[in-house]
RODO-2510 file (C-alpha; in nm, 4 decimals, decimal comma):
residues 261
     n   res          X          Y          Z
     1     m    -1,0551    12,7713   -12,3572
     2     k    -1,1813    13,1269   -12,4138
     3     s    -1,5284    13,0409   -12,5416
     4     a    -1,7779    12,7527   -12,6420
     5     a    -1,6541    12,8089   -13,0029
     6     s    -1,2950    12,6988   -12,8894
     7     l    -1,4375    12,4113   -12,7068
     8     d    -1,6226    12,2912   -13,0179
     9     s    -1,2904    12,2854   -13,2043
    10     a    -1,1366    12,0639   -12,9441
    11     l    -1,4078    11,7970   -12,9372
    12     t    -1,3375    11,4559   -13,1178
    13     p    -1,5353    11,1452   -13,1721
    14     n    -1,3892    11,0075   -12,8620
    15     t    -1,5164    11,2774   -12,6272
    16     k    -1,7452    11,1284   -12,3808
    17     a    -1,7986    11,4358   -12,1460
    18     v    -1,7257    11,7940   -12,0924
    19     i    -1,6364    11,9320   -11,7436
    20     a    -1,7379    12,2998   -11,7293
    21     v    -1,5827    12,4767   -11,4272
    22     h    -1,7686    12,7715   -11,2670
    23     l    -1,4531    12,9373   -11,1269
    24     f    -1,4387    13,1793   -10,8256
    25     g    -1,8130    13,2155   -10,7869
    26     q    -1,9393    13,2909   -11,1226
    27     t    -2,0742    13,0807   -11,3938
    28     c    -1,8686    13,0161   -11,7057
    29     d    -2,0151    13,0445   -12,0665
    30     i    -2,2607    12,7711   -11,9700
    31     v    -2,5566    12,8394   -12,1956
    32     e    -2,3473    12,7966   -12,4987
    33     i    -2,1576    12,5047   -12,3723
    34     a    -2,4695    12,3239   -12,2678
    35     g    -2,6219    12,3899   -12,6083
    36     l    -2,3070    12,2514   -12,7717
    37     c    -2,3004    11,9374   -12,5654
    38     r    -2,6612    11,8657   -12,6346
    39     a    -2,6200    11,9199   -13,0144
    40     r    -2,3179    11,6627   -13,0169
    41     g    -2,4690    11,4275   -12,7781
    42     i    -2,2037    11,4727   -12,5119
    43     r    -2,2560    11,4606   -12,1342
    44     l    -2,2036    11,7934   -11,9431
    45     i    -2,0655    11,7859   -11,5932
    46     e    -2,0543    12,1173   -11,4006
    47     d    -1,7925    12,1747   -11,1467
    48     a    -1,9803    12,4254   -10,9318
    49     a    -1,7527    12,3592   -10,6152
    50     q    -1,6880    12,7326   -10,6001
    51     s    -2,0234    12,8563   -10,7112
    52     l    -2,3137    12,7232   -10,4965
    53     g    -2,5714    13,0002   -10,5305
    54     a    -2,4372    13,1645   -10,8428
    55     r    -2,7000    13,1899   -11,1164
    56     f    -2,7053    13,2795   -11,4948
    57     q    -3,0203    13,4127   -11,6398
    58     g    -3,2031    13,2890   -11,3308
    59     t    -3,0771    12,9276   -11,3476
    60     m    -2,8464    12,8081   -11,0563
    61     a    -2,4927    12,6928   -11,1346
    62     g    -2,4975    12,3156   -11,1531
    63     a    -2,8580    12,2819   -11,3025
    64     f    -2,7538    12,3315   -11,6563
    65     g    -2,5818    11,9959   -11,7380
    66     d    -2,6240    11,6262   -11,6755
    67     i    -2,4500    11,6337   -11,3309
    68     g    -2,3766    11,9271   -11,1012
    69     c    -2,0893    11,8989   -10,8468
    70     y    -2,0679    12,1168   -10,5165
    71     s    -1,8115    12,1362   -10,2434
    72     f    -1,8816    12,1841    -9,8741
    73     f    -1,5095    12,2344    -9,7809
    74     p    -1,5082    12,4915    -9,4976
    75     s    -1,3700    12,7850    -9,7139
    76     k    -1,6666    12,7455    -9,9714
    77     n    -1,9748    12,9578    -9,9639
    78     l    -2,1593    12,6723    -9,7786
    79     g    -1,8842    12,5091    -9,5691
    80     g    -1,9133    12,2334    -9,3360
    81     f    -1,6869    12,1184    -9,0452
    82     g    -1,4599    11,9338    -9,2844
    83     d    -1,4456    11,7840    -9,6367
    84     g    -1,7732    11,7030    -9,7970
    85     g    -1,9777    11,7596   -10,1277
    86     m    -2,2754    11,6734   -10,3333
    87     m    -2,3786    11,5822   -10,6780
    88     v    -2,7162    11,6720   -10,8301
    89     t    -2,8941    11,5486   -11,1380
    90     a    -3,2391    11,5378   -11,2944
    91     d    -3,1721    11,2179   -11,4604
    92     a    -3,2998    10,9345   -11,2529
    93     a    -3,0711    10,6736   -11,4119
    94     l    -2,7618    10,8856   -11,3406
    95     a    -2,8986    10,9444   -10,9879
    96     g    -2,9369    10,5671   -10,9350
    97     q    -2,5832    10,5038   -11,0685
    98     l    -2,4320    10,7829   -10,8469
    99     s    -2,5888    10,6377   -10,5537
   100     i    -2,4498    10,2944   -10,6132
   101     l    -2,0939    10,4373   -10,6894
   102     r    -2,0937    10,6190   -10,3496
   103     l    -2,1560    10,3123   -10,1558
   104     h    -1,8766    10,1025   -10,2763
   105     g    -2,0607    10,0153   -10,5941
   106     a    -2,2900     9,7788   -10,3964
   107     k    -2,6592     9,7090   -10,4665
   108     p    -2,8012     9,5425   -10,2869
   109     k    -2,5829     9,5469    -9,9918
   110     y    -2,2648     9,3245   -10,0287
   111     h    -2,3362     9,2637   -10,4034
   112     h    -2,0930     9,4556   -10,6141
   113     r    -2,1484     9,4981   -10,9950
   114     l    -1,9292     9,8172   -10,9970
   115     v    -1,6152     9,9365   -10,8352
   116     g    -1,7154    10,2394   -10,6316
   117     i    -1,5936    10,4397   -10,3410
   118     n    -1,7087    10,5338    -9,9866
   119     s    -1,8279    10,8750   -10,0258
   120     r    -2,1149    10,9159    -9,7816
   121     l    -2,1683    11,2583    -9,6127
   122     d    -2,1661    11,1794    -9,2514
   123     t    -2,4656    11,2746    -9,0331
   124     l    -2,2952    11,5598    -8,8384
   125     q    -2,1936    11,7357    -9,1674
   126     a    -2,5466    11,7064    -9,3071
   127     a    -2,7051    11,8422    -8,9914
   128     l    -2,4807    12,1405    -8,9960
   129     l    -2,5115    12,2130    -9,3556
   130     q    -2,8886    12,1808    -9,3363
   131     v    -2,9040    12,4571    -9,0981
   132     k    -2,6414    12,6664    -9,2875
   133     f    -2,8297    12,6275    -9,6147
   134     g    -3,1028    12,8518    -9,4980
   135     h    -2,8415    13,1269    -9,4859
   136     l    -2,6857    13,0727    -9,8137
   137     d    -2,8135    13,3815    -9,9901
   138     s    -2,7049    13,5994    -9,6803
   139     y    -2,3696    13,4560    -9,6891
   140     a    -2,3421    13,5424   -10,0675
   141     a    -2,4718    13,8872   -10,0020
   142     g    -2,1862    13,9482    -9,7511
   143     r    -1,9270    13,8500   -10,0076
   144     q    -2,1069    14,0647   -10,2680
   145     r    -2,1084    14,3546   -10,0369
   146     n    -1,7365    14,3249    -9,9892
   147     a    -1,6725    14,2773   -10,3554
   148     g    -1,8678    14,6036   -10,4282
   149     l    -1,6562    14,7937   -10,1724
   150     y    -1,3436    14,6577   -10,3243
   151     r    -1,4513    14,7688   -10,6721
   152     e    -1,5328    15,1274   -10,5302
   153     l    -1,1815    15,1511   -10,3662
   154     l    -0,9642    14,9819   -10,6205
   155     s    -1,1382    15,1050   -10,9493
   156     g    -0,8807    15,3824   -11,0139
   157     v    -0,5661    15,1848   -10,9065
   158     e    -0,3227    15,1641   -11,1986
   159     g    -0,1570    14,8191   -11,2529
   160     i    -0,4494    14,5952   -11,1517
   161     s    -0,7527    14,4365   -11,3299
   162     l    -1,0664    14,3692   -11,1299
   163     p    -1,2748    14,0574   -11,1684
   164     g    -1,5560    14,1089   -11,4083
   165     e    -1,9362    14,0067   -11,3826
   166     l    -2,1115    13,8578   -11,6799
   167     p    -2,4337    14,0368   -11,7973
   168     g    -2,7211    13,8328   -11,6609
   169     a    -2,4965    13,6505   -11,3995
   170     v    -2,5189    13,6443   -11,0128
   171     h    -2,1617    13,6222   -10,8829
   172     v    -2,1251    13,4765   -10,5277
   173     y    -1,7519    13,5616   -10,4960
   174     n    -1,6041    13,2551   -10,3432
   175     q    -1,2874    13,4405   -10,4393
   176     f    -1,2149    13,8020   -10,5257
   177     c    -0,9131    13,7581   -10,7575
   178     i    -0,7292    14,0709   -10,8987
   179     r    -0,4802    14,0352   -11,1758
   180     t    -0,1485    14,2307   -11,1840
   181     q     0,1914    14,1716   -11,3389
   182     a     0,3459    14,2605   -11,0026
   183     r     0,1537    13,9635   -10,8247
   184     d     0,4374    13,8179   -10,6391
   185     t     0,5893    14,1376   -10,4992
   186     l     0,2339    14,2625   -10,4011
   187     r     0,1628    13,9347   -10,2230
   188     k     0,4842    13,9668   -10,0292
   189     a     0,4039    14,3340    -9,9345
   190     l     0,0618    14,2368    -9,8118
   191     g     0,1861    13,9533    -9,6267
   192     d     0,4428    14,1715    -9,4456
   193     l     0,1470    14,3622    -9,3357
   194     g    -0,0367    14,0620    -9,1982
   195     i    -0,2898    14,0495    -9,4872
   196     g    -0,3513    13,6979    -9,6018
   197     t    -0,3798    13,6289    -9,9814
   198     e    -0,3837    13,3225   -10,1940
   199     i    -0,2775    13,2254   -10,5600
   200     y    -0,5605    13,0307   -10,7453
   201     y    -0,3746    12,8484   -10,9261
   202     p    -0,0068    12,8760   -10,9775
   203     i     0,0288    12,5993   -11,2259
   204     p    -0,2320    12,5505   -11,5017
   205     l    -0,3692    12,2027   -11,5558
   206     h    -0,1991    12,1383   -11,8921
   207     l     0,1330    12,1995   -11,7320
   208     q     0,0756    11,9613   -11,4322
   209     e     0,3143    11,6642   -11,4282
   210     c     0,0120    11,4145   -11,3887
   211     f    -0,1170    11,5374   -11,7370
   212     r     0,2334    11,5255   -11,9087
   213     d     0,1245    11,2246   -12,1192
   214     l    -0,1294    11,4488   -12,2896
   215     g     0,1445    11,6318   -12,4654
   216     y     0,0585    11,9800   -12,3894
   217     k     0,3498    12,2408   -12,3513
   218     e     0,3906    12,5891   -12,2282
   219     g     0,2068    12,8258   -12,4772
   220     d    -0,0729    12,5924   -12,5682
   221     f    -0,3074    12,7651   -12,3262
   222     p    -0,1734    13,1225   -12,3050
   223     l    -0,4864    13,2625   -12,1261
   224     a    -0,4647    13,0057   -11,8561
   225     e    -0,0850    13,0590   -11,8221
   226     e    -0,1409    13,4385   -11,7958
   227     c    -0,3940    13,3998   -11,5197
   228     a    -0,1698    13,1613   -11,3337
   229     r     0,1158    13,4200   -11,3453
   230     t    -0,0884    13,7233   -11,2573
   231     s    -0,3941    13,6301   -11,0335
   232     l    -0,4155    13,7030   -10,6569
   233     a    -0,7113    13,6397   -10,4297
   234     l    -0,7804    13,9088   -10,1696
   235     p    -0,9816    13,8366    -9,8500
   236     i    -1,3615    13,8247    -9,9449
   237     f    -1,5477    13,6196    -9,6823
   238     g    -1,8823    13,7745    -9,5737
   239     e    -1,7671    13,8273    -9,2141
   240     l    -1,4977    14,0706    -9,3286
   241     t    -1,5868    14,4144    -9,1980
   242     g    -1,5945    14,7362    -9,4063
   243     r    -1,2928    14,8566    -9,2093
   244     e    -1,0925    14,5551    -9,2910
   245     v    -1,1835    14,5795    -9,6620
   246     r    -1,0726    14,9396    -9,6606
   247     e    -0,7382    14,8314    -9,4879
   248     v    -0,6701    14,5676    -9,7583
   249     a    -0,7732    14,7989   -10,0365
   250     g    -0,5547    15,0785    -9,8863
   251     a    -0,2468    14,8498    -9,8728
   252     v    -0,2993    14,7670   -10,2433
   253     s    -0,3287    15,1324   -10,3342
   254     t    -0,0305    15,2232   -10,1388
   255     f     0,1820    14,9489   -10,3086
   256     f     0,0990    15,0645   -10,6543
   257     s     0,1151    15,4376   -10,5900
   258     s     0,4728    15,3749   -10,4532
   259     t     0,5821    15,1585   -10,7457
   260     h     0,4469    15,3988   -10,9957
   261     a     0,5755    15,7077   -10,8218
***
């Protein structure tokens, strides 16, 4: 999807909910999507796993829809010691339903009206996250600082596109993804220098084998396919030093200056 307008054209009378994904640390076109869902009477679920702390027009990612979903995986902006996550909602009925589902679908204990899962956040994780939560803004500030330095150092490099920031948005940079047609050779060159990178995500959802029965084929979502071919995430975590950012940016610049020489 490119916009809320393209989403609107994809909705059918059978659509029960829309999942809006706030990818890489910035909100998507969430205000228009939320308005569209309200107008059509469709539930909106926000996947804010990579965007805890991100805001659009002053509102936190995850607070626009019926349910907001966050991840506490160690590499996220608010990471725990292991896997974990949280769902939030302002709807009391939904909150009650989610609470039942996370406890094997039981309420009261040992009485099951629903099939649920065991999805409780353990006490150790909760204790760690409660302490780290107070530092969430400073963690984001470190990533934003490094993103700003990358922009300064890479803005004139021919052959790459830098991530954009939407007007009115606060980007928390869970990833800093550049786009380049030379993605794979650049990644190898950086790897040879000991610089870690990652590809998010090499295969778009509509081409995954598990969704083959939906009938999508290559070319149906050209923007997603282009991003899958060209995106490369550079190191961005807040503890990265300015010297290290300059080292990464210098390696990227050297790669492109040599290939365009």
